[in-house]
LUMMARTOR-928253 format. One record per residue (C-alpha): x, y, z; residue in one letter. Coordinates in Angstrom, 2 decimals, decimal comma. Example, Ala and Ser with C-alpha at 12.3 -4.5 7.8 and 13.67 -1.06 7.14 Angstrom:
BEGIN
+---------+---------+---------+------+
:      c1 :      c2 :      c3 : dodo :
+---------+---------+---------+------+
:   12,30 :   -4,50 :    7,80 :    A :
:   13,67 :   -1,06 :    7,14 :    S :
+---------+---------+---------+------+
This chain:
BEGIN
+---------+---------+---------+------+
:      c1 :      c2 :      c3 : dodo :
+---------+---------+---------+------+
:   -5,84 :   -4,35 :   19,34 :    M :
:   -4,48 :   -1,32 :   22,04 :    Q :
:   -0,51 :   -0,44 :   22,02 :    M :
:    0,81 :    1,64 :   24,62 :    K :
:    4,55 :    3,03 :   25,51 :    W :
:    5,41 :    1,98 :   29,19 :    V :
:    8,83 :    2,93 :   31,26 :    K :
:    9,41 :   -0,21 :   32,72 :    E :
:   12,21 :   -2,89 :   32,81 :    S :
:   12,43 :   -6,39 :   31,22 :    L :
:   12,01 :   -7,66 :   34,46 :    E :
:    8,97 :   -5,88 :   35,58 :    G :
:    7,31 :   -6,86 :   32,94 :    M :
:    4,20 :   -8,81 :   33,52 :    K :
:    2,29 :  -10,47 :   30,12 :    T :
:    1,51 :  -13,41 :   28,16 :    D :
:    4,83 :  -13,05 :   25,76 :    V :
:    7,65 :  -11,12 :   26,45 :    L :
:    9,60 :  -10,21 :   23,46 :    V :
:   13,61 :   -9,60 :   23,61 :    I :
:   15,05 :   -8,03 :   20,59 :    G :
:   19,14 :   -9,53 :   19,89 :    I :
:   21,18 :   -8,44 :   17,13 :    Y :
:   22,95 :  -11,14 :   14,78 :    E :
:   26,46 :  -11,99 :   15,90 :    G :
:   25,27 :  -11,42 :   19,77 :    T :
:   27,98 :  -13,16 :   22,37 :    S :
:   27,51 :  -11,30 :   25,54 :    A :
:   24,18 :  -10,12 :   26,75 :    L :
:   23,55 :   -6,47 :   27,75 :    I :
:   23,18 :   -6,10 :   31,64 :    D :
:   18,87 :   -6,27 :   31,98 :    D :
:   18,82 :   -9,34 :   29,70 :    V :
:   21,45 :  -10,95 :   31,66 :    Q :
:   19,31 :  -10,21 :   34,67 :    R :
:   16,32 :  -11,92 :   33,52 :    L :
:   18,51 :  -15,17 :   31,85 :    D :
:   19,85 :  -16,16 :   35,61 :    T :
:   16,00 :  -15,91 :   36,45 :    K :
:   15,24 :  -18,24 :   33,43 :    L :
:   18,15 :  -20,92 :   34,66 :    S :
:   20,60 :  -19,44 :   30,93 :    G :
:   18,18 :  -20,82 :   28,71 :    Q :
:   18,70 :  -17,53 :   26,22 :    I :
:   22,70 :  -17,96 :   26,48 :    A :
:   22,21 :  -21,39 :   26,26 :    E :
:   20,38 :  -20,96 :   22,83 :    V :
:   22,93 :  -18,47 :   21,64 :    I :
:   25,73 :  -20,67 :   22,44 :    A :
:   24,61 :  -23,55 :   20,86 :    E :
:   23,64 :  -21,86 :   17,41 :    G :
:   20,09 :  -22,26 :   17,89 :    I :
:   19,31 :  -18,59 :   17,38 :    F :
:   21,97 :  -16,50 :   15,73 :    K :
:   19,59 :  -12,99 :   15,65 :    G :
:   19,10 :  -13,27 :   11,97 :    K :
:   16,60 :  -10,67 :   11,01 :    E :
:   13,12 :  -12,38 :   11,42 :    G :
:   14,10 :  -15,27 :   13,50 :    Q :
:   12,24 :  -16,23 :   16,38 :    T :
:   12,98 :  -18,48 :   19,06 :    E :
:   10,41 :  -19,02 :   21,94 :    T :
:   11,49 :  -19,79 :   25,63 :    I :
:    8,91 :  -20,81 :   27,90 :    F :
:    9,45 :  -19,15 :   31,66 :    S :
:    8,27 :  -22,19 :   33,93 :    R :
:    7,15 :  -19,51 :   36,30 :    G :
:   10,70 :  -18,32 :   36,79 :    Q :
:    9,62 :  -14,95 :   35,75 :    I :
:    6,56 :  -12,93 :   35,56 :    T :
:    5,57 :  -13,59 :   31,82 :    S :
:    4,79 :  -16,64 :   30,79 :    K :
:    7,18 :  -17,06 :   27,75 :    R :
:    9,87 :  -15,01 :   26,22 :    V :
:   10,14 :  -14,83 :   22,47 :    V :
:   13,76 :  -13,96 :   20,97 :    L :
:   13,54 :  -11,88 :   18,48 :    L :
:   15,83 :  -11,91 :   15,53 :    G :
:   16,84 :   -7,77 :   14,63 :    L :
:   19,58 :   -8,97 :   12,20 :    G :
:   23,04 :   -6,76 :   11,87 :    K :
:   23,08 :   -3,64 :   14,04 :    K :
:   24,07 :   -1,40 :   11,42 :    E :
:   21,31 :   -2,38 :    9,39 :    K :
:   18,64 :   -1,74 :   11,42 :    L :
:   15,65 :    0,25 :    9,59 :    N :
:   12,00 :    1,04 :    9,92 :    G :
:   11,26 :   -1,98 :    7,58 :    E :
:   12,99 :   -3,96 :    9,62 :    V :
:   11,43 :   -3,18 :   12,17 :    I :
:    7,85 :   -3,27 :   11,06 :    R :
:    9,04 :   -7,26 :    9,85 :    K :
:   10,58 :   -8,00 :   12,76 :    S :
:    7,48 :   -6,51 :   14,89 :    T :
:    5,20 :   -8,35 :   12,75 :    A :
:    7,13 :  -12,16 :   13,03 :    L :
:    7,15 :  -11,64 :   17,12 :    A :
:    3,25 :  -10,51 :   17,15 :    L :
:    2,72 :  -13,74 :   14,83 :    K :
:    4,85 :  -15,86 :   16,99 :    A :
:    2,83 :  -14,60 :   20,49 :    A :
:   -0,26 :  -15,55 :   18,28 :    E :
:    0,82 :  -18,91 :   17,94 :    K :
:    0,33 :  -19,39 :   21,31 :    T :
:   -2,68 :  -18,09 :   22,00 :    K :
:   -1,25 :  -14,76 :   23,67 :    A :
:   -3,53 :  -11,90 :   24,92 :    V :
:   -1,29 :   -9,62 :   26,03 :    T :
:    2,81 :   -8,94 :   24,55 :    M :
:    5,38 :   -6,56 :   25,48 :    A :
:    7,79 :   -5,66 :   23,17 :    M :
:   10,89 :   -3,51 :   23,37 :    P :
:   11,44 :   -0,27 :   21,93 :    V :
:   14,70 :    0,02 :   19,78 :    V :
:   16,54 :    3,14 :   19,43 :    L :
:   19,76 :    3,46 :   17,04 :    Q :
:   21,51 :    6,17 :   15,27 :    K :
:   19,83 :    7,38 :   12,28 :    G :
:   16,23 :    6,36 :   13,87 :    L :
:   14,60 :    8,99 :   15,63 :    D :
:   11,90 :    7,57 :   18,55 :    A :
:    9,22 :    8,97 :   16,34 :    R :
:    9,85 :    6,81 :   13,69 :    E :
:   10,70 :    4,05 :   15,56 :    V :
:    7,05 :    3,93 :   17,42 :    G :
:    5,79 :    4,76 :   13,62 :    R :
:    7,36 :    1,24 :   12,56 :    S :
:    6,12 :   -0,67 :   15,30 :    L :
:    2,88 :    0,69 :   15,00 :    S :
:    2,62 :    0,17 :   11,46 :    E :
:    4,31 :   -3,89 :   11,41 :    G :
:    1,56 :   -4,52 :   14,55 :    L :
:   -1,27 :   -3,32 :   12,67 :    I :
:   -0,78 :   -5,00 :    9,52 :    M :
:    0,34 :   -8,12 :   10,47 :    A :
:   -3,05 :   -8,41 :   13,12 :    N :
:   -5,08 :   -7,87 :    9,46 :    Y :
:   -7,65 :  -11,10 :    8,50 :    R :
:  -10,24 :  -11,07 :    5,92 :    F :
:  -12,82 :  -13,16 :    7,64 :    L :
:  -16,03 :  -11,38 :    6,86 :    S :
:  -17,61 :  -14,32 :    4,84 :    Y :
:  -16,26 :  -17,18 :    6,82 :    K :
:  -18,83 :  -18,88 :    9,61 :    K :
:  -18,24 :  -18,44 :   13,37 :    K :
:  -17,61 :  -21,29 :   14,14 :    E :
:  -14,72 :  -21,01 :   11,27 :    D :
:  -13,00 :  -18,39 :   13,43 :    D :
:   -9,75 :  -20,09 :   14,78 :    G :
:   -8,33 :  -17,51 :   12,43 :    Q :
:   -9,14 :  -14,70 :   14,53 :    E :
:   -6,09 :  -12,90 :   15,93 :    P :
:   -5,75 :  -13,20 :   19,75 :    T :
:   -3,15 :  -10,82 :   20,78 :    V :
:   -5,40 :   -7,88 :   22,28 :    Q :
:   -2,47 :   -5,42 :   24,06 :    N :
:    1,08 :   -4,65 :   23,27 :    V :
:    3,06 :   -2,77 :   25,75 :    F :
:    6,20 :   -1,04 :   24,11 :    L :
:    8,81 :   -0,77 :   27,03 :    Y :
:   11,76 :    1,21 :   27,94 :    G :
:   13,82 :    2,99 :   29,99 :    Q :
:   14,15 :    6,26 :   28,56 :    D :
:   11,03 :    8,28 :   29,40 :    E :
:   12,47 :   11,39 :   27,57 :    H :
:   11,15 :    9,81 :   24,32 :    V :
:    7,93 :    8,62 :   25,61 :    G :
:    5,99 :   11,33 :   23,92 :    E :
:    7,84 :   10,71 :   20,64 :    Q :
:    7,14 :    7,37 :   20,45 :    I :
:    3,41 :    7,75 :   21,38 :    D :
:    3,07 :   10,19 :   18,43 :    K :
:    4,73 :    7,63 :   16,38 :    G :
:    2,08 :    4,89 :   17,20 :    L :
:   -0,74 :    7,44 :   16,29 :    E :
:    0,80 :    8,00 :   12,67 :    E :
:    1,84 :    4,31 :   12,10 :    G :
:   -1,79 :    3,25 :   13,17 :    A :
:   -3,32 :    6,02 :   10,63 :    Y :
:   -1,03 :    4,55 :    8,02 :    L :
:   -1,76 :    1,12 :    8,84 :    A :
:   -5,25 :    1,61 :    8,82 :    Q :
:   -4,90 :    3,17 :    5,38 :    G :
:   -3,82 :   -0,18 :    4,32 :    V :
:   -6,57 :   -1,90 :    6,02 :    M :
:   -9,14 :    0,16 :    4,05 :    T :
:   -7,37 :   -0,69 :    0,81 :    A :
:   -6,94 :   -4,32 :    1,59 :    R :
:  -10,46 :   -4,84 :    2,48 :    N :
:  -11,92 :   -3,12 :   -0,82 :    L :
:   -9,74 :   -5,49 :   -2,69 :    V :
:  -10,55 :   -8,52 :   -1,22 :    N :
:  -14,08 :   -8,00 :   -1,17 :    E :
:  -15,78 :  -10,34 :   -4,32 :    P :
:  -16,82 :   -7,72 :   -7,11 :    P :
:  -20,43 :   -8,55 :   -6,89 :    N :
:  -20,85 :   -6,59 :   -3,71 :    V :
:  -17,35 :   -4,58 :   -4,01 :    M :
:  -18,86 :   -2,60 :   -7,62 :    D :
:  -18,64 :    0,91 :   -8,63 :    P :
:  -21,51 :    1,98 :   -6,79 :    E :
:  -20,26 :    0,40 :   -3,46 :    A :
:  -16,56 :    1,64 :   -3,85 :    M :
:  -17,82 :    4,96 :   -4,31 :    A :
:  -19,57 :    4,75 :   -1,15 :    Q :
:  -17,05 :    3,69 :    0,70 :    K :
:  -14,90 :    6,76 :   -1,08 :    A :
:  -17,54 :    9,09 :    0,64 :    E :
:  -17,35 :    7,73 :    3,78 :    E :
:  -13,34 :    8,23 :    3,81 :    I :
:  -13,75 :   11,91 :    2,65 :    A :
:  -16,75 :   12,92 :    4,78 :    R :
:  -15,04 :   11,57 :    8,19 :    K :
:  -11,60 :   13,67 :    7,52 :    A :
:  -14,15 :   16,75 :    6,25 :    G :
:  -12,81 :   16,60 :    2,75 :    M :
:  -15,10 :   17,88 :   -0,72 :    T :
:  -16,57 :   15,16 :   -2,42 :    F :
:  -18,14 :   14,66 :   -5,83 :    E :
:  -19,09 :   11,69 :   -7,79 :    V :
:  -19,77 :   11,74 :  -11,57 :    L :
:  -22,02 :    9,59 :  -13,18 :    G :
:  -22,01 :    8,09 :  -16,90 :    R :
:  -23,97 :   11,54 :  -18,00 :    E :
:  -21,60 :   13,57 :  -16,55 :    E :
:  -19,06 :   11,88 :  -18,20 :    M :
:  -20,60 :   12,27 :  -21,40 :    K :
:  -20,80 :   15,83 :  -21,21 :    D :
:  -16,81 :   15,85 :  -20,01 :    L :
:  -16,20 :   13,95 :  -23,49 :    K :
:  -14,76 :   11,10 :  -21,57 :    M :
:  -15,16 :    8,55 :  -24,84 :    G :
:  -12,00 :    6,42 :  -23,29 :    C :
:  -13,42 :    6,00 :  -19,88 :    F :
:  -16,87 :    5,20 :  -21,58 :    L :
:  -15,69 :    2,96 :  -24,02 :    G :
:  -14,70 :    0,60 :  -21,35 :    V :
:  -17,53 :    0,84 :  -19,31 :    A :
:  -19,82 :    0,31 :  -22,08 :    A :
:  -20,10 :   -3,51 :  -22,05 :    G :
:  -21,49 :   -3,92 :  -18,25 :    S :
:  -24,54 :   -3,19 :  -16,75 :    V :
:  -22,88 :   -1,63 :  -13,69 :    K :
:  -22,75 :    2,21 :  -14,32 :    P :
:  -19,01 :    3,66 :  -14,28 :    P :
:  -18,52 :    6,13 :  -11,25 :    K :
:  -15,99 :    8,83 :  -11,44 :    L :
:  -14,69 :   10,08 :   -7,53 :    V :
:  -13,16 :   13,21 :   -6,74 :    V :
:  -12,03 :   14,05 :   -3,33 :    M :
:  -10,09 :   17,07 :   -2,33 :    K :
:   -7,78 :   17,30 :    0,79 :    Y :
:   -7,05 :   21,19 :    1,87 :    E :
:   -4,10 :   21,20 :    4,27 :    G :
:   -2,38 :   24,30 :    2,79 :    N :
:   -4,19 :   27,09 :    1,93 :    P :
:   -1,17 :   29,52 :    1,28 :    D :
:   -0,10 :   27,41 :   -2,00 :    A :
:   -3,72 :   26,77 :   -3,85 :    Q :
:   -1,46 :   26,43 :   -7,28 :    D :
:    0,64 :   23,80 :   -5,34 :    D :
:   -2,34 :   20,39 :   -5,78 :    L :
:   -0,63 :   16,77 :   -5,70 :    I :
:   -3,22 :   14,94 :   -7,83 :    G :
:   -3,54 :   11,21 :   -6,87 :    L :
:   -5,10 :    9,10 :   -9,70 :    V :
:   -6,11 :    5,27 :   -9,47 :    G :
:   -7,45 :    2,75 :  -11,93 :    K :
:  -10,70 :    1,13 :  -10,23 :    G :
:  -11,51 :   -1,74 :  -12,74 :    L :
:  -13,69 :   -3,68 :  -10,02 :    T :
:  -13,63 :   -6,68 :  -12,60 :    F :
:  -11,73 :   -7,07 :  -15,32 :    D :
:  -12,74 :  -10,01 :  -17,74 :    S :
:  -10,86 :   -8,64 :  -20,45 :    G :
:  -14,11 :   -7,52 :  -22,49 :    G :
:  -14,03 :   -9,12 :  -25,68 :    I :
:  -10,31 :   -9,76 :  -25,44 :    S :
:  -11,38 :  -12,30 :  -23,02 :    L :
:   -9,15 :  -13,43 :  -20,01 :    K :
:   -8,39 :  -17,09 :  -19,82 :    P :
:  -10,41 :  -18,74 :  -17,27 :    G :
:   -7,65 :  -19,70 :  -14,74 :    G :
:   -6,86 :  -16,76 :  -12,33 :    G :
:   -9,65 :  -14,68 :  -13,96 :    M :
:  -11,12 :  -14,70 :   -9,88 :    D :
:   -8,03 :  -12,55 :   -9,34 :    E :
:   -9,37 :  -10,06 :  -11,37 :    M :
:  -11,46 :   -8,68 :   -8,26 :    K :
:   -8,39 :   -6,94 :   -7,97 :    S :
:   -7,83 :   -4,38 :  -10,73 :    D :
:   -9,08 :   -1,69 :   -8,41 :    M :
:   -6,05 :   -1,94 :   -6,83 :    A :
:   -4,96 :    1,12 :   -7,36 :    G :
:   -8,03 :    3,19 :   -6,70 :    A :
:   -8,42 :    1,32 :   -3,26 :    A :
:   -4,68 :    2,42 :   -2,38 :    A :
:   -5,91 :    6,01 :   -3,51 :    V :
:   -8,47 :    5,91 :   -0,97 :    L :
:   -6,68 :    4,26 :    1,34 :    G :
:   -3,72 :    7,05 :    1,17 :    A :
:   -6,67 :    9,65 :    1,54 :    M :
:   -8,01 :    7,88 :    4,73 :    E :
:   -4,64 :    8,19 :    5,93 :    A :
:   -3,72 :   11,81 :    4,83 :    I :
:   -6,61 :   12,84 :    6,22 :    G :
:   -6,36 :   11,89 :    9,56 :    Q :
:   -2,67 :   12,81 :    9,67 :    M :
:   -3,38 :   16,31 :    8,25 :    K :
:   -0,49 :   17,27 :    6,60 :    P :
:    0,65 :   20,62 :    5,14 :    V :
:   -0,40 :   19,85 :    1,79 :    A :
:   -3,22 :   19,90 :   -0,59 :    N :
:   -4,60 :   16,72 :   -2,47 :    V :
:   -6,93 :   16,03 :   -5,11 :    L :
:   -7,72 :   12,64 :   -5,57 :    A :
:   -9,66 :   11,52 :   -8,76 :    V :
:  -10,56 :    7,92 :   -9,09 :    V :
:  -11,95 :    5,99 :  -12,00 :    G :
:  -14,42 :    2,92 :  -11,05 :    L :
:  -16,14 :    0,46 :  -13,84 :    C :
:  -16,42 :   -3,15 :  -14,56 :    E :
:  -14,81 :   -4,56 :  -18,30 :    N :
:  -17,16 :   -6,81 :  -19,59 :    M :
:  -17,77 :   -8,68 :  -22,66 :    P :
:  -21,73 :   -7,94 :  -23,75 :    S :
:  -23,50 :   -7,01 :  -27,27 :    G :
:  -22,58 :   -3,56 :  -25,93 :    T :
:  -19,50 :   -3,98 :  -25,30 :    A :
:  -16,50 :   -1,90 :  -27,00 :    Y :
:  -14,31 :   -3,98 :  -29,89 :    R :
:  -10,83 :   -4,46 :  -31,09 :    P :
:  -10,59 :   -1,74 :  -34,18 :    G :
:  -12,63 :    0,61 :  -32,35 :    D :
:  -11,72 :    4,41 :  -32,24 :    I :
:  -12,46 :    6,00 :  -29,18 :    L :
:  -12,29 :    9,51 :  -28,59 :    T :
:  -10,37 :   10,80 :  -25,29 :    S :
:  -11,27 :   13,82 :  -23,06 :    M :
:   -8,39 :   15,72 :  -24,36 :    N :
:   -9,39 :   15,14 :  -27,86 :    G :
:   -6,76 :   12,49 :  -29,08 :    K :
:   -8,09 :    9,76 :  -30,51 :    T :
:   -7,11 :    5,77 :  -29,51 :    V :
:   -7,26 :    2,74 :  -32,03 :    E :
:   -8,21 :   -0,07 :  -29,80 :    I :
:   -6,25 :   -3,46 :  -30,63 :    L :
:   -7,21 :   -5,06 :  -27,33 :    N :
:   -9,77 :   -4,76 :  -25,30 :    T :
:   -7,89 :   -5,68 :  -22,23 :    D :
:   -5,61 :   -2,86 :  -22,18 :    A :
:   -8,37 :   -1,06 :  -20,76 :    E :
:   -7,04 :    0,67 :  -17,51 :    G :
:   -4,78 :    2,84 :  -19,33 :    R :
:   -8,00 :    4,09 :  -21,19 :    L :
:   -9,74 :    4,81 :  -18,03 :    V :
:   -6,99 :    6,24 :  -16,63 :    L :
:   -6,43 :    8,76 :  -19,60 :    A :
:   -9,56 :   10,68 :  -18,85 :    D :
:   -8,90 :   10,46 :  -15,21 :    C :
:   -5,63 :   12,27 :  -15,61 :    L :
:   -7,03 :   14,67 :  -18,06 :    S :
:   -9,78 :   15,18 :  -15,77 :    Y :
:   -7,22 :   15,68 :  -12,72 :    A :
:   -5,78 :   18,43 :  -14,58 :    Q :
:   -8,83 :   20,29 :  -15,42 :    Q :
:   -9,19 :   20,45 :  -11,79 :    K :
:   -6,22 :   22,37 :  -11,21 :    G :
:   -3,67 :   19,17 :  -10,45 :    A :
:   -0,17 :   20,58 :  -10,55 :    S :
:    1,61 :   17,38 :  -10,21 :    R :
:    0,35 :   13,71 :  -10,60 :    L :
:    1,02 :   10,10 :   -9,21 :    V :
:   -1,05 :    7,21 :  -10,88 :    N :
:   -1,68 :    4,25 :   -9,59 :    V :
:   -2,71 :    1,01 :  -11,25 :    A :
:   -2,30 :   -2,64 :  -11,95 :    T :
:   -1,65 :   -1,72 :  -15,45 :    L :
:    0,43 :   -4,72 :  -16,93 :    T :
:    1,14 :   -8,27 :  -16,74 :    G :
:    4,94 :   -6,83 :  -18,36 :    A :
:    5,63 :   -5,04 :  -15,32 :    C :
:    5,13 :   -8,83 :  -13,25 :    V :
:    7,57 :  -10,51 :  -15,69 :    I :
:   10,03 :   -7,53 :  -15,57 :    A :
:    9,90 :   -7,06 :  -11,67 :    L :
:    8,49 :   -9,52 :  -10,29 :    G :
:    6,01 :   -9,19 :   -6,69 :    N :
:    9,23 :   -7,29 :   -5,19 :    H :
:    9,09 :   -3,90 :   -6,54 :    A :
:    6,57 :   -1,48 :   -8,26 :    S :
:    7,68 :    0,03 :  -11,69 :    G :
:    7,54 :    3,77 :  -12,23 :    L :
:    7,43 :    5,80 :  -15,47 :    V :
:    7,64 :    8,99 :  -15,80 :    S :
:    8,35 :   12,86 :  -17,41 :    N :
:   10,14 :   14,38 :  -14,50 :    D :
:   13,27 :   13,12 :  -12,77 :    E :
:   13,19 :   14,94 :   -9,18 :    Q :
:    9,25 :   14,02 :   -9,11 :    W :
:    9,81 :   10,33 :   -9,35 :    Q :
:   12,87 :   10,53 :   -6,92 :    Q :
:   10,53 :   12,01 :   -4,77 :    S :
:    8,23 :    8,58 :   -5,12 :    V :
:   11,33 :    6,54 :   -5,00 :    V :
:   12,06 :    8,07 :   -1,55 :    D :
:    8,48 :    7,65 :   -0,04 :    A :
:    8,58 :    4,20 :   -1,29 :    G :
:   11,62 :    3,40 :    0,68 :    K :
:   10,83 :    4,97 :    3,62 :    K :
:    7,53 :    2,60 :    3,35 :    A :
:    9,27 :   -0,37 :    2,86 :    G :
:    7,95 :   -0,65 :   -0,78 :    E :
:   10,30 :   -0,57 :   -3,44 :    A :
:    9,61 :    1,47 :   -6,59 :    C :
:   11,65 :    1,01 :   -9,58 :    W :
:   12,24 :    3,50 :  -12,66 :    P :
:   12,22 :    2,31 :  -15,72 :    L :
:   13,21 :    4,04 :  -18,49 :    P :
:   11,02 :    6,37 :  -20,95 :    A :
:   12,94 :    7,00 :  -24,11 :    F :
:   10,99 :    8,26 :  -26,64 :    D :
:   11,59 :    5,85 :  -28,92 :    E :
:    9,55 :    3,35 :  -27,03 :    Y :
:    6,55 :    5,40 :  -27,53 :    A :
:    7,16 :    4,96 :  -31,61 :    E :
:    5,41 :    1,73 :  -30,46 :    Q :
:    2,20 :    3,38 :  -29,98 :    L :
:    1,73 :    5,01 :  -33,04 :    K :
:   -1,59 :    4,05 :  -35,16 :    S :
:   -2,13 :    4,31 :  -38,68 :    D :
:   -5,51 :    5,36 :  -38,26 :    V :
:   -6,01 :    7,08 :  -34,90 :    A :
:   -3,35 :    9,46 :  -32,59 :    D :
:   -2,26 :    6,92 :  -30,61 :    L :
:   -3,43 :    2,60 :  -30,41 :    Q :
:   -3,46 :    1,26 :  -26,98 :    N :
:   -1,00 :   -1,17 :  -27,38 :    I :
:    2,34 :   -1,34 :  -27,97 :    G :
:    3,24 :   -4,65 :  -29,02 :    G :
:    4,78 :   -7,22 :  -26,88 :    K :
:    8,43 :   -5,54 :  -26,00 :    E :
:    8,65 :   -2,94 :  -23,42 :    A :
:    5,02 :   -3,43 :  -22,73 :    G :
:    5,17 :   -1,92 :  -19,17 :    A :
:    7,07 :    0,99 :  -20,48 :    I :
:    4,83 :    1,58 :  -23,30 :    T :
:    1,81 :    1,32 :  -21,23 :    A :
:    3,52 :    4,27 :  -19,09 :    G :
:    4,06 :    6,30 :  -21,51 :    L :
:    0,50 :    5,42 :  -23,46 :    F :
:   -0,45 :    7,59 :  -20,14 :    L :
:    2,27 :   10,14 :  -20,71 :    R :
:    0,55 :   11,17 :  -23,73 :    A :
:   -2,35 :   12,23 :  -21,75 :    F :
:   -0,53 :   14,38 :  -19,01 :    V :
:    0,32 :   17,95 :  -20,01 :    D :
:    3,92 :   20,03 :  -18,99 :    D :
:    3,88 :   19,09 :  -14,95 :    R :
:    5,62 :   16,30 :  -12,96 :    P :
:    3,86 :   12,91 :  -13,34 :    W :
:    4,93 :    9,60 :  -11,90 :    V :
:    3,11 :    6,47 :  -13,41 :    H :
:    3,05 :    3,35 :  -10,55 :    M :
:    2,77 :    0,37 :  -12,09 :    D :
:    1,28 :   -2,31 :   -8,85 :    I :
:    0,52 :   -5,35 :  -10,75 :    A :
:    2,89 :   -7,49 :   -9,32 :    G :
:    2,89 :   -6,03 :   -5,86 :    T :
:   -0,88 :   -5,40 :   -4,79 :    S :
:   -1,93 :   -8,75 :   -4,73 :    Y :
:   -0,07 :  -12,32 :   -3,16 :    T :
:   -0,44 :  -15,94 :   -2,61 :    K :
:    2,85 :  -15,85 :   -0,66 :    K :
:    2,29 :  -13,15 :    2,20 :    P :
:    5,44 :  -11,74 :    3,92 :    K :
:    5,82 :  -10,62 :    7,27 :    A :
:    3,29 :   -8,18 :    8,00 :    Y :
:    0,80 :   -9,28 :    4,60 :    Q :
:   -2,03 :  -11,51 :    4,50 :    S :
:   -2,89 :  -13,51 :    1,55 :    K :
:   -5,15 :  -11,20 :   -1,24 :    G :
:   -4,89 :   -7,71 :   -1,35 :    G :
:   -1,60 :   -6,20 :    0,18 :    T :
:   -2,62 :   -2,50 :    0,17 :    G :
:    0,78 :   -1,43 :   -1,33 :    V :
:    1,21 :    2,03 :   -2,31 :    A :
:   -0,68 :    3,58 :    0,36 :    V :
:    1,86 :    4,39 :    2,68 :    R :
:    4,02 :    5,71 :    0,16 :    T :
:    1,53 :    7,77 :   -1,22 :    L :
:    0,81 :    8,85 :    1,84 :    A :
:    4,44 :    9,19 :    3,19 :    Y :
:    4,93 :   11,25 :   -0,50 :    L :
:    2,46 :   13,77 :    0,56 :    V :
:    2,95 :   14,41 :    4,21 :    S :
:    6,85 :   14,74 :    3,27 :    D :
:    5,98 :   16,91 :    0,69 :    W :
:    7,74 :   20,70 :    0,88 :    N :
:    6,33 :   22,50 :   -2,38 :    H :
:    9,85 :   24,66 :   -2,65 :    E :
:   11,82 :   21,61 :   -2,76 :    R :
:   11,09 :   20,79 :   -6,66 :    V :
+---------+---------+---------+------+
């Protein structure tokens, strides 16, 4: 899909679908829309007057031009209340407009650039680009050609407006949005690939491709290197699979003057999670190919960061393996020794992601990360607590946590802090080891996060649990079924907006 800002009026646009944004409560049309409506024999005013179209956020109504104007169809797009217009409303509305155009098999589409107080042109361009590209995503790699009815039809989108002074900022925003959206597409593809294809080796190869393209340093560690590092928790999880584990390390250096300020992004990458000896129920186990969505988000974010080139230094550490039952698998009752020397009593082998992350967090700190964010599909308990609308956060630093919340708000990806009282950590005490890997049924999302806190030294850290937000069967405006690519843009915004003197 090609996107281009053009200085043009409504009447001058010649396209398959012309989109007109209208706020909720609009009764009188603005001048250029009024002139267009006159040519359309008053159809726009009519559907508004009759209450068919109310301008509610995300509402669309298609009007046929019948040759009265140069565009074939007009799609009225509800923008909701004027005072509530923000980047996320633009993303969702843009996505819905694109889907309305796709229904008509349109090849070209024109959309207005809507500017309001508090929204600069660059942000609007970025949100438009994100909404269009993310909504245009399809995962059809394994569909036969004759089944290609789901292929997108819109090839060119023209973003029109009269103020030529904003054109440069719109174009910058469109470019940035494309980088961010491409990172989301990468994460979605990684999650949606079947586990017999996207195994640890294949995912490590994709990571290398991303790193090489952006000029980042790259390293991948195998089982022997992990043994040398004494990563007993990570290797314990990987012991049951014939697929060898991989530890991927990538580094982006965008601020050479602040070498001691290194943001560490750590991702859980279980390319398939059967639960191990504590086997999961069969129903829905196919979705456990998505248990590497945290790692996918980190890789997608690094791809976007590599293109946007923010003034920041970023270290990505991604732990990749499978959790399988076999004669060599780790067992309930085992005691594993982590990289930082703490011992962990295994009560449930399906609480494996935290074991992989424990060693990955230790390694990221050894490599110099001064502040950390780890991303993981960690607990079903987080889904119970927050549903599918927000990712849960556990942190040891309120200011760093707020930075993640703010980045999520900018991305339209809600993040909700959970309490991290020391009393919850009491549930992780073991009679025979330093920790046990589960804390019981109560507050499971919190105790899982606090387990990870035990492997973080005295530096800011945030754990993001995306179990409920990383995969969907009921896609929203700019989503499709399967992987959502959640956290990619949150992480990228966190890094791009980072000022090491702020916190």
